N, CA, C and O atoms as a Maestro MAE file, in Angstrom:
{
 s_m_m2io_version
 :::
 2.0.0
}

f_m_ct {
 s_m_title
 :::
 protein
 m_atom[272] {
  # First column is atom index #
  i_m_mmod_type
  r_m_x_coord
  r_m_y_coord
  r_m_z_coord
  i_m_residue_number
  s_m_chain_name
  s_m_pdb_residue_name
  s_m_pdb_atom_name
  i_m_atomic_number
  :::
  1 25 119.636 140.726 128.990 1 A "MET " " N  " 7
  2 3 120.084 140.253 130.283 1 A "MET " " CA " 6
  3 2 120.951 138.990 129.938 1 A "MET " " C  " 6
  4 15 120.532 138.146 129.146 1 A "MET " " O  " 8
  5 25 122.139 138.889 130.540 2 A "ALA " " N  " 7
  6 3 122.759 137.653 130.213 2 A "ALA " " CA " 6
  7 2 122.538 136.529 131.232 2 A "ALA " " C  " 6
  8 15 122.247 136.773 132.402 2 A "ALA " " O  " 8
  9 25 122.681 135.325 130.761 3 A "LYS " " N  " 7
  10 3 122.284 134.107 131.418 3 A "LYS " " CA " 6
  11 2 123.605 133.176 131.391 3 A "LYS " " C  " 6
  12 15 124.399 133.179 130.451 3 A "LYS " " O  " 8
  13 25 123.731 132.394 132.527 4 A "MET " " N  " 7
  14 3 124.795 131.391 132.499 4 A "MET " " CA " 6
  15 2 124.092 130.029 132.898 4 A "MET " " C  " 6
  16 15 123.445 129.831 133.926 4 A "MET " " O  " 8
  17 25 124.339 129.174 131.924 5 A "ILE " " N  " 7
  18 3 123.715 127.827 132.138 5 A "ILE " " CA " 6
  19 2 124.946 126.692 132.262 5 A "ILE " " C  " 6
  20 15 125.889 126.676 131.471 5 A "ILE " " O  " 8
  21 25 124.817 125.864 133.234 6 A "VAL " " N  " 7
  22 3 125.833 124.731 133.528 6 A "VAL " " CA " 6
  23 2 125.085 123.416 133.076 6 A "VAL " " C  " 6
  24 15 123.945 123.180 133.476 6 A "VAL " " O  " 8
  25 25 125.634 122.733 132.393 7 A "ASP " " N  " 7
  26 3 125.229 121.253 131.932 7 A "ASP " " CA " 6
  27 2 125.796 120.445 133.058 7 A "ASP " " C  " 6
  28 15 127.008 120.297 133.218 7 A "ASP " " O  " 8
  29 25 124.866 119.923 133.841 8 A "ASP " " N  " 7
  30 3 125.156 118.982 135.029 8 A "ASP " " CA " 6
  31 2 125.833 117.623 134.633 8 A "ASP " " C  " 6
  32 15 126.505 116.916 135.384 8 A "ASP " " O  " 8
  33 25 125.547 117.397 133.378 9 A "GLN " " N  " 7
  34 3 126.053 116.035 132.799 9 A "GLN " " CA " 6
  35 2 127.581 116.262 132.510 9 A "GLN " " C  " 6
  36 15 128.326 115.288 132.609 9 A "GLN " " O  " 8
  37 25 128.022 117.317 132.208 10 A "PHE " " N  " 7
  38 3 129.501 117.473 131.993 10 A "PHE " " CA " 6
  39 2 130.276 118.131 133.153 10 A "PHE " " C  " 6
  40 15 131.478 117.906 133.288 10 A "PHE " " O  " 8
  41 25 129.723 118.793 133.837 11 A "CYS " " N  " 7
  42 3 130.296 119.532 135.126 11 A "CYS " " CA " 6
  43 2 130.961 118.668 136.044 11 A "CYS " " C  " 6
  44 15 130.282 117.724 136.449 11 A "CYS " " O  " 8
  45 25 132.239 118.775 136.507 12 A "LYS " " N  " 7
  46 3 132.830 117.813 137.462 12 A "LYS " " CA " 6
  47 2 133.234 118.575 138.707 12 A "LYS " " C  " 6
  48 15 134.115 118.153 139.455 12 A "LYS " " O  " 8
  49 25 132.497 119.841 138.944 13 A "GLY " " N  " 7
  50 3 132.708 120.557 140.067 13 A "GLY " " CA " 6
  51 2 133.970 120.811 140.529 13 A "GLY " " C  " 6
  52 15 134.264 120.746 141.723 13 A "GLY " " O  " 8
  53 25 134.795 121.119 139.584 14 A "CYS " " N  " 7
  54 3 136.240 121.424 139.784 14 A "CYS " " CA " 6
  55 2 136.528 122.967 140.423 14 A "CYS " " C  " 6
  56 15 137.587 123.305 140.952 14 A "CYS " " O  " 8
  57 25 135.377 123.789 140.254 15 A "GLY " " N  " 7
  58 3 135.462 125.264 140.800 15 A "GLY " " CA " 6
  59 2 136.154 126.050 140.013 15 A "GLY " " C  " 6
  60 15 136.107 127.194 140.464 15 A "GLY " " O  " 8
  61 25 136.879 125.973 138.891 16 A "LEU " " N  " 7
  62 3 137.624 126.891 138.249 16 A "LEU " " CA " 6
  63 2 136.549 128.213 137.833 16 A "LEU " " C  " 6
  64 15 136.940 129.380 137.829 16 A "LEU " " O  " 8
  65 25 135.364 127.867 137.543 17 A "CYS " " N  " 7
  66 3 134.432 128.884 137.037 17 A "CYS " " CA " 6
  67 2 134.185 129.747 138.281 17 A "CYS " " C  " 6
  68 15 134.063 130.971 138.212 17 A "CYS " " O  " 8
  69 25 134.118 129.052 139.413 18 A "VAL " " N  " 7
  70 3 133.850 130.018 140.809 18 A "VAL " " CA " 6
  71 2 134.897 130.848 140.931 18 A "VAL " " C  " 6
  72 15 134.611 131.980 141.321 18 A "VAL " " O  " 8
  73 25 136.093 130.605 140.700 19 A "GLU " " N  " 7
  74 3 137.298 131.375 140.995 19 A "GLU " " CA " 6
  75 2 137.392 132.506 139.817 19 A "GLU " " C  " 6
  76 15 137.891 133.612 140.022 19 A "GLU " " O  " 8
  77 25 136.915 132.145 138.709 20 A "ALA " " N  " 7
  78 3 137.151 133.006 137.558 20 A "ALA " " CA " 6
  79 2 136.119 134.148 137.336 20 A "ALA " " C  " 6
  80 15 136.276 135.100 136.571 20 A "ALA " " O  " 8
  81 25 134.992 133.895 138.159 21 A "CYS " " N  " 7
  82 3 133.808 134.840 137.935 21 A "CYS " " CA " 6
  83 2 134.032 136.278 138.808 21 A "CYS " " C  " 6
  84 15 134.172 136.324 140.030 21 A "CYS " " O  " 8
  85 25 134.034 137.253 138.033 22 A "PRO " " N  " 7
  86 3 134.545 138.437 138.584 22 A "PRO " " CA " 6
  87 2 133.338 139.134 139.400 22 A "PRO " " C  " 6
  88 15 133.625 140.079 140.135 22 A "PRO " " O  " 8
  89 25 132.117 138.741 139.308 23 A "GLN " " N  " 7
  90 3 130.785 139.123 139.847 23 A "GLN " " CA " 6
  91 2 130.636 138.417 141.083 23 A "GLN " " C  " 6
  92 15 129.905 138.906 141.943 23 A "GLN " " O  " 8
  93 25 131.357 137.098 141.336 24 A "HIS " " N  " 7
  94 3 131.182 136.331 142.638 24 A "HIS " " CA " 6
  95 2 129.863 135.693 142.547 24 A "HIS " " C  " 6
  96 15 129.203 135.657 143.586 24 A "HIS " " O  " 8
  97 25 129.384 135.199 141.510 25 A "ILE " " N  " 7
  98 3 127.879 134.802 141.660 25 A "ILE " " CA " 6
  99 2 127.783 133.207 141.108 25 A "ILE " " C  " 6
  100 15 126.718 132.652 140.837 25 A "ILE " " O  " 8
  101 25 129.033 132.625 141.006 26 A "VAL " " N  " 7
  102 3 129.021 131.309 140.725 26 A "VAL " " CA " 6
  103 2 129.534 130.459 141.763 26 A "VAL " " C  " 6
  104 15 130.630 130.708 142.265 26 A "VAL " " O  " 8
  105 25 128.759 129.362 142.174 27 A "GLU " " N  " 7
  106 3 129.245 128.458 143.358 27 A "GLU " " CA " 6
  107 2 129.035 127.117 143.119 27 A "GLU " " C  " 6
  108 15 128.319 126.846 142.155 27 A "GLU " " O  " 8
  109 25 129.511 126.177 143.799 28 A "LEU " " N  " 7
  110 3 129.170 124.823 143.783 28 A "LEU " " CA " 6
  111 2 127.934 124.511 144.461 28 A "LEU " " C  " 6
  112 15 127.728 125.061 145.542 28 A "LEU " " O  " 8
  113 25 127.059 123.688 143.975 29 A "ASP " " N  " 7
  114 3 125.607 123.554 144.471 29 A "ASP " " CA " 6
  115 2 125.932 122.211 145.409 29 A "ASP " " C  " 6
  116 15 125.992 121.056 144.990 29 A "ASP " " O  " 8
  117 25 126.134 122.675 146.841 30 A "GLN " " N  " 7
  118 3 126.107 121.503 147.801 30 A "GLN " " CA " 6
  119 2 125.072 120.731 148.086 30 A "GLN " " C  " 6
  120 15 125.177 119.711 148.766 30 A "GLN " " O  " 8
  121 25 123.801 121.226 147.504 31 A "ASP " " N  " 7
  122 3 122.498 120.475 147.725 31 A "ASP " " CA " 6
  123 2 122.281 119.355 146.456 31 A "ASP " " C  " 6
  124 15 121.378 118.519 146.427 31 A "ASP " " O  " 8
  125 25 123.230 119.525 145.516 32 A "THR " " N  " 7
  126 3 122.915 118.769 144.430 32 A "THR " " CA " 6
  127 2 124.110 117.816 144.185 32 A "THR " " C  " 6
  128 15 125.250 118.269 144.281 32 A "THR " " O  " 8
  129 25 123.910 116.575 143.887 33 A "ILE " " N  " 7
  130 3 124.973 115.607 143.363 33 A "ILE " " CA " 6
  131 2 124.542 114.925 141.833 33 A "ILE " " C  " 6
  132 15 123.438 114.432 141.604 33 A "ILE " " O  " 8
  133 25 125.548 115.004 140.956 34 A "THR " " N  " 7
  134 3 125.231 114.741 139.809 34 A "THR " " CA " 6
  135 2 125.366 113.118 139.641 34 A "THR " " C  " 6
  136 15 126.060 112.524 140.466 34 A "THR " " O  " 8
  137 25 124.751 112.419 138.642 35 A "GLU " " N  " 7
  138 3 124.910 110.977 138.367 35 A "GLU " " CA " 6
  139 2 126.453 110.489 138.567 35 A "GLU " " C  " 6
  140 15 126.674 109.350 138.979 35 A "GLU " " O  " 8
  141 25 127.276 111.192 138.328 36 A "LYS " " N  " 7
  142 3 128.771 111.023 138.393 36 A "LYS " " CA " 6
  143 2 129.428 111.133 139.820 36 A "LYS " " C  " 6
  144 15 130.551 110.745 140.142 36 A "LYS " " O  " 8
  145 25 128.454 111.763 140.622 37 A "GLY " " N  " 7
  146 3 128.805 112.130 142.046 37 A "GLY " " CA " 6
  147 2 129.654 113.400 142.578 37 A "GLY " " C  " 6
  148 15 130.371 113.494 143.575 37 A "GLY " " O  " 8
  149 25 129.353 114.282 141.644 38 A "TYR " " N  " 7
  150 3 129.814 115.741 141.706 38 A "TYR " " CA " 6
  151 2 128.882 116.782 142.066 38 A "TYR " " C  " 6
  152 15 127.679 116.652 141.840 38 A "TYR " " O  " 8
  153 25 129.398 117.868 142.646 39 A "HIS " " N  " 7
  154 3 128.595 118.993 142.955 39 A "HIS " " CA " 6
  155 2 128.742 119.790 142.001 39 A "HIS " " C  " 6
  156 15 129.832 120.357 141.924 39 A "HIS " " O  " 8
  157 25 127.726 120.074 141.007 40 A "PRO " " N  " 7
  158 3 127.983 121.035 139.925 40 A "PRO " " CA " 6
  159 2 127.791 122.630 140.247 40 A "PRO " " C  " 6
  160 15 127.266 123.061 141.274 40 A "PRO " " O  " 8
  161 25 128.260 123.341 139.287 41 A "ALA " " N  " 7
  162 3 128.479 124.771 139.458 41 A "ALA " " CA " 6
  163 2 127.030 125.228 139.174 41 A "ALA " " C  " 6
  164 15 126.234 124.542 138.532 41 A "ALA " " O  " 8
  165 25 126.746 126.448 139.705 42 A "HIS " " N  " 7
  166 3 125.392 127.057 139.371 42 A "HIS " " CA " 6
  167 2 125.535 128.643 139.613 42 A "HIS " " C  " 6
  168 15 126.290 129.099 140.472 42 A "HIS " " O  " 8
  169 25 124.866 129.306 138.907 43 A "CYS " " N  " 7
  170 3 124.939 130.852 139.094 43 A "CYS " " CA " 6
  171 2 123.764 131.229 140.400 43 A "CYS " " C  " 6
  172 15 122.584 130.896 140.283 43 A "CYS " " O  " 8
  173 25 124.175 131.803 141.365 44 A "ILE " " N  " 7
  174 3 123.407 132.116 142.328 44 A "ILE " " CA " 6
  175 2 122.419 133.389 142.246 44 A "ILE " " C  " 6
  176 15 121.485 133.643 143.007 44 A "ILE " " O  " 8
  177 25 122.852 134.103 141.157 45 A "ASP " " N  " 7
  178 3 122.008 135.515 140.881 45 A "ASP " " CA " 6
  179 2 122.220 135.819 139.410 45 A "ASP " " C  " 6
  180 15 123.166 136.530 139.069 45 A "ASP " " O  " 8
  181 25 121.446 135.350 138.602 46 A "GLN " " N  " 7
  182 3 121.452 135.450 137.132 46 A "GLN " " CA " 6
  183 2 121.406 137.242 136.876 46 A "GLN " " C  " 6
  184 15 122.023 137.776 135.954 46 A "GLN " " O  " 8
  185 25 120.660 137.915 137.757 47 A "SER " " N  " 7
  186 3 120.505 139.225 137.401 47 A "SER " " CA " 6
  187 2 121.758 140.007 137.422 47 A "SER " " C  " 6
  188 15 121.834 141.116 136.894 47 A "SER " " O  " 8
  189 25 122.774 139.412 138.053 48 A "LYS " " N  " 7
  190 3 124.267 140.175 138.329 48 A "LYS " " CA " 6
  191 2 125.088 139.794 137.105 48 A "LYS " " C  " 6
  192 15 126.012 140.543 136.784 48 A "LYS " " O  " 8
  193 25 124.844 138.728 136.413 49 A "CYS " " N  " 7
  194 3 125.549 138.239 135.515 49 A "CYS " " CA " 6
  195 2 125.792 139.042 134.221 49 A "CYS " " C  " 6
  196 15 124.778 139.254 133.557 49 A "CYS " " O  " 8
  197 25 126.963 139.528 133.742 50 A "THR " " N  " 7
  198 3 127.243 140.424 132.805 50 A "THR " " CA " 6
  199 2 127.658 139.794 131.442 50 A "THR " " C  " 6
  200 15 127.941 140.467 130.451 50 A "THR " " O  " 8
  201 25 127.666 138.416 131.494 51 A "GLY " " N  " 7
  202 3 127.901 137.802 130.239 51 A "GLY " " CA " 6
  203 2 129.258 137.992 129.783 51 A "GLY " " C  " 6
  204 15 129.515 138.048 128.581 51 A "GLY " " O  " 8
  205 25 130.213 138.103 130.757 52 A "CYS " " N  " 7
  206 3 131.685 138.173 130.534 52 A "CYS " " CA " 6
  207 2 132.480 136.833 129.857 52 A "CYS " " C  " 6
  208 15 133.568 136.915 129.289 52 A "CYS " " O  " 8
  209 25 131.773 135.693 130.023 53 A "ILE " " N  " 7
  210 3 132.138 134.395 129.651 53 A "ILE " " CA " 6
  211 2 133.443 134.019 130.260 53 A "ILE " " C  " 6
  212 15 134.125 133.139 129.735 53 A "ILE " " O  " 8
  213 25 133.830 134.639 131.343 54 A "SER " " N  " 7
  214 3 134.982 134.162 132.239 54 A "SER " " CA " 6
  215 2 134.784 132.814 132.568 54 A "SER " " C  " 6
  216 15 135.731 132.048 132.389 54 A "SER " " O  " 8
  217 25 133.688 132.368 133.033 55 A "CYS " " N  " 7
  218 3 133.284 131.076 133.777 55 A "CYS " " CA " 6
  219 2 133.540 130.217 132.544 55 A "CYS " " C  " 6
  220 15 134.382 129.322 132.614 55 A "CYS " " O  " 8
  221 25 132.871 130.433 131.432 56 A "ALA " " N  " 7
  222 3 132.808 129.428 130.297 56 A "ALA " " CA " 6
  223 2 134.381 129.245 129.697 56 A "ALA " " C  " 6
  224 15 134.782 128.197 129.189 56 A "ALA " " O  " 8
  225 25 135.129 130.377 129.843 57 A "THR " " N  " 7
  226 3 136.427 130.176 129.252 57 A "THR " " CA " 6
  227 2 137.320 129.297 130.065 57 A "THR " " C  " 6
  228 15 138.190 128.578 129.574 57 A "THR " " O  " 8
  229 25 137.024 129.409 131.461 58 A "MET " " N  " 7
  230 3 137.862 128.517 132.339 58 A "MET " " CA " 6
  231 2 137.595 127.044 132.439 58 A "MET " " C  " 6
  232 15 138.430 126.238 132.849 58 A "MET " " O  " 8
  233 25 136.250 126.703 131.997 59 A "CYS " " N  " 7
  234 3 135.908 125.272 132.115 59 A "CYS " " CA " 6
  235 2 136.357 124.564 131.301 59 A "CYS " " C  " 6
  236 15 136.130 124.736 130.103 59 A "CYS " " O  " 8
  237 25 137.208 123.461 131.831 60 A "PRO " " N  " 7
  238 3 137.860 122.443 131.155 60 A "PRO " " CA " 6
  239 2 137.148 121.433 130.358 60 A "PRO " " C  " 6
  240 15 137.687 120.760 129.479 60 A "PRO " " O  " 8
  241 25 135.720 121.345 130.757 61 A "ASP " " N  " 7
  242 3 134.860 120.194 130.264 61 A "ASP " " CA " 6
  243 2 133.823 120.867 129.321 61 A "ASP " " C  " 6
  244 15 132.979 120.155 128.777 61 A "ASP " " O  " 8
  245 25 133.851 122.275 129.092 62 A "VAL " " N  " 7
  246 3 132.948 122.802 128.135 62 A "VAL " " CA " 6
  247 2 131.437 122.574 128.576 62 A "VAL " " C  " 6
  248 15 130.570 122.210 127.782 62 A "VAL " " O  " 8
  249 25 131.226 122.806 129.825 63 A "ALA " " N  " 7
  250 3 129.976 122.363 130.615 63 A "ALA " " CA " 6
  251 2 129.211 123.846 130.669 63 A "ALA " " C  " 6
  252 15 128.031 123.803 131.019 63 A "ALA " " O  " 8
  253 25 129.648 124.859 130.424 64 A "ILE " " N  " 7
  254 3 128.947 126.203 130.628 64 A "ILE " " CA " 6
  255 2 128.585 126.908 129.415 64 A "ILE " " C  " 6
  256 15 129.441 127.042 128.540 64 A "ILE " " O  " 8
  257 25 127.531 127.330 129.274 65 A "THR " " N  " 7
  258 3 126.991 128.136 128.026 65 A "THR " " CA " 6
  259 2 126.579 129.681 128.676 65 A "THR " " C  " 6
  260 15 125.758 129.726 129.592 65 A "THR " " O  " 8
  261 25 127.036 130.604 128.284 66 A "VAL " " N  " 7
  262 3 126.669 131.948 128.543 66 A "VAL " " CA " 6
  263 2 125.965 132.572 127.367 66 A "VAL " " C  " 6
  264 15 126.514 132.656 126.268 66 A "VAL " " O  " 8
  265 25 124.602 133.061 127.630 67 A "TRP " " N  " 7
  266 3 123.720 133.666 126.702 67 A "TRP " " CA " 6
  267 2 123.746 135.327 127.001 67 A "TRP " " C  " 6
  268 15 123.462 135.809 128.098 67 A "TRP " " O  " 8
  269 25 124.110 136.051 125.904 68 A "ARG " " N  " 7
  270 3 124.037 137.458 126.119 68 A "ARG " " CA " 6
  271 2 122.761 138.213 125.668 68 A "ARG " " C  " 6
  272 15 122.668 139.428 125.840 68 A "ARG " " O  " 8
  :::
 }
 m_bond[271] {
  # First column is bond index #
  i_m_from
  i_m_to
  i_m_order
  :::
  1 1 2 1
  2 2 3 1
  3 3 4 2
  4 3 5 1
  5 5 6 1
  6 6 7 1
  7 7 8 2
  8 7 9 1
  9 9 10 1
  10 10 11 1
  11 11 12 2
  12 11 13 1
  13 13 14 1
  14 14 15 1
  15 15 16 2
  16 15 17 1
  17 17 18 1
  18 18 19 1
  19 19 20 2
  20 19 21 1
  21 21 22 1
  22 22 23 1
  23 23 24 2
  24 23 25 1
  25 25 26 1
  26 26 27 1
  27 27 28 2
  28 27 29 1
  29 29 30 1
  30 30 31 1
  31 31 32 2
  32 31 33 1
  33 33 34 1
  34 34 35 1
  35 35 36 2
  36 35 37 1
  37 37 38 1
  38 38 39 1
  39 39 40 2
  40 39 41 1
  41 41 42 1
  42 42 43 1
  43 43 44 2
  44 43 45 1
  45 45 46 1
  46 46 47 1
  47 47 48 2
  48 47 49 1
  49 49 50 1
  50 50 51 1
  51 51 52 2
  52 51 53 1
  53 53 54 1
  54 54 55 1
  55 55 56 2
  56 55 57 1
  57 57 58 1
  58 58 59 1
  59 59 60 2
  60 59 61 1
  61 61 62 1
  62 62 63 1
  63 63 64 2
  64 63 65 1
  65 65 66 1
  66 66 67 1
  67 67 68 2
  68 67 69 1
  69 69 70 1
  70 70 71 1
  71 71 72 2
  72 71 73 1
  73 73 74 1
  74 74 75 1
  75 75 76 2
  76 75 77 1
  77 77 78 1
  78 78 79 1
  79 79 80 2
  80 79 81 1
  81 81 82 1
  82 82 83 1
  83 83 84 2
  84 83 85 1
  85 85 86 1
  86 86 87 1
  87 87 88 2
  88 87 89 1
  89 89 90 1
  90 90 91 1
  91 91 92 2
  92 91 93 1
  93 93 94 1
  94 94 95 1
  95 95 96 2
  96 95 97 1
  97 97 98 1
  98 98 99 1
  99 99 100 2
  100 99 101 1
  101 101 102 1
  102 102 103 1
  103 103 104 2
  104 103 105 1
  105 105 106 1
  106 106 107 1
  107 107 108 2
  108 107 109 1
  109 109 110 1
  110 110 111 1
  111 111 112 2
  112 111 113 1
  113 113 114 1
  114 114 115 1
  115 115 116 2
  116 115 117 1
  117 117 118 1
  118 118 119 1
  119 119 120 2
  120 119 121 1
  121 121 122 1
  122 122 123 1
  123 123 124 2
  124 123 125 1
  125 125 126 1
  126 126 127 1
  127 127 128 2
  128 127 129 1
  129 129 130 1
  130 130 131 1
  131 131 132 2
  132 131 133 1
  133 133 134 1
  134 134 135 1
  135 135 136 2
  136 135 137 1
  137 137 138 1
  138 138 139 1
  139 139 140 2
  140 139 141 1
  141 141 142 1
  142 142 143 1
  143 143 144 2
  144 143 145 1
  145 145 146 1
  146 146 147 1
  147 147 148 2
  148 147 149 1
  149 149 150 1
  150 150 151 1
  151 151 152 2
  152 151 153 1
  153 153 154 1
  154 154 155 1
  155 155 156 2
  156 155 157 1
  157 157 158 1
  158 158 159 1
  159 159 160 2
  160 159 161 1
  161 161 162 1
  162 162 163 1
  163 163 164 2
  164 163 165 1
  165 165 166 1
  166 166 167 1
  167 167 168 2
  168 167 169 1
  169 169 170 1
  170 170 171 1
  171 171 172 2
  172 171 173 1
  173 173 174 1
  174 174 175 1
  175 175 176 2
  176 175 177 1
  177 177 178 1
  178 178 179 1
  179 179 180 2
  180 179 181 1
  181 181 182 1
  182 182 183 1
  183 183 184 2
  184 183 185 1
  185 185 186 1
  186 186 187 1
  187 187 188 2
  188 187 189 1
  189 189 190 1
  190 190 191 1
  191 191 192 2
  192 191 193 1
  193 193 194 1
  194 194 195 1
  195 195 196 2
  196 195 197 1
  197 197 198 1
  198 198 199 1
  199 199 200 2
  200 199 201 1
  201 201 202 1
  202 202 203 1
  203 203 204 2
  204 203 205 1
  205 205 206 1
  206 206 207 1
  207 207 208 2
  208 207 209 1
  209 209 210 1
  210 210 211 1
  211 211 212 2
  212 211 213 1
  213 213 214 1
  214 214 215 1
  215 215 216 2
  216 215 217 1
  217 217 218 1
  218 218 219 1
  219 219 220 2
  220 219 221 1
  221 221 222 1
  222 222 223 1
  223 223 224 2
  224 223 225 1
  225 225 226 1
  226 226 227 1
  227 227 228 2
  228 227 229 1
  229 229 230 1
  230 230 231 1
  231 231 232 2
  232 231 233 1
  233 233 234 1
  234 234 235 1
  235 235 236 2
  236 235 237 1
  237 237 238 1
  238 238 239 1
  239 239 240 2
  240 239 241 1
  241 241 242 1
  242 242 243 1
  243 243 244 2
  244 243 245 1
  245 245 246 1
  246 246 247 1
  247 247 248 2
  248 247 249 1
  249 249 250 1
  250 250 251 1
  251 251 252 2
  252 251 253 1
  253 253 254 1
  254 254 255 1
  255 255 256 2
  256 255 257 1
  257 257 258 1
  258 258 259 1
  259 259 260 2
  260 259 261 1
  261 261 262 1
  262 262 263 1
  263 263 264 2
  264 263 265 1
  265 265 266 1
  266 266 267 1
  267 267 268 2
  268 267 269 1
  269 269 270 1
  270 270 271 1
  271 271 272 2
  :::
 }
}
């Protein structure tokens, strides 16, 4: 099973990964604010992640790791 992990230390909440996800399972976490003041991205349903790496490819800050 694939797994998508976001490093909150580098995520600036730009939302590019949200738009890139073909499964529509990535969103910005409105309940969390990082030390830098951003809402980080997170996967809302890891079981639906296909490991396509579209989110990681779009991330300008290299904050996303996808495990297949």
